[in-house]
N, C-alpha and C positions, 0 to 999 in steps of 0.2 A: 559459388556464387555466393552474393552478401546480399542480404536485405539492404533496402533503402535505410540510409541512415536516420531519416525522418521517422521510419515506423517504429511504433512504441506502445505498449500497455498503457489503457488510459488511467486503470488503476495506480499506477505507479506514482502519478502525480498526484491522485487523492490519499495516497498512502503519506506523501511527502509533506504534503500540506497539511493532513491529520497530525504527524508526530511534531511539526512546526507548530502548530497550533498548540499541542498537549503541552510543550516545551520539553518533549524527550530528547531530541537530538542536542540540547543545551546541556542536559547532564547527566548521560552516559556516555562511554565511551564508543568507538569506532565500531568495533566488535561487537558489542551489543547491539548497536542498531541495525548494523549488517546482519544478523541473526535474527533479529524482531522483523525487518522487512522481509527476509525470506520466508518465515513463517506465517506472515499476514500475507503475502501474495501467492500462498501455495494453498491458502483457504478460499482464493476468490478468481473466480473465471476470467480468463485472459480478456479484454475488449481494445483489441488492435485498433489504432488508428493512424494517421498519416498526419493530421492537421491539428491543433485544439479549437482553432475556432469551427471545427466542423463539431464538434463536439457539443460547444457553448450553443450552436444555431440548430440543430437537428435534433439535441436528448431530451425529450420530455424530462419536465421538471419532475414527475413522478418517478420516472427513472433514476434521475440525477439523485434524488433524496434516497432513493432504495440503494443504490449504490454507497451511498455516505453512511448508510447504516449497516450496509455489508461490512465496509471498510471498519466501522466502531466496533463492530462484533466480533471481525477476526483480531484487532488490536488486542482487546478483552483478552480472546481465547490465547493470542500468543505471549503475551504478559504474564499471564497464570502459568503458562507452560514453562517460561525463561525462570518465574520466580522460584515456582516448585521442583525445578533442577538446577537450581544455581551450585557450579562447583561441579555439576556431574559433566561427562562428557557425552554429549547427545549429537 
């Protein structure tokens, strides 16, 4: 059985948006970004959706802001971990 192709974790979009906004995707290699994304997403609760428009319409502004703050915190934590473990096999 395969889940529908449209089903995805909304936090993935928020993480990609944040990495793009911060310019991290431009100056880091793909392995670093992949590790960073995994570390960030593993700190966040999944929020599965089918259509982006549903989140834009139904998500209260306060919840959206909280989700963005959660991404900020997870990003800081993940960067700290990666920087402290540079060159280590983690």
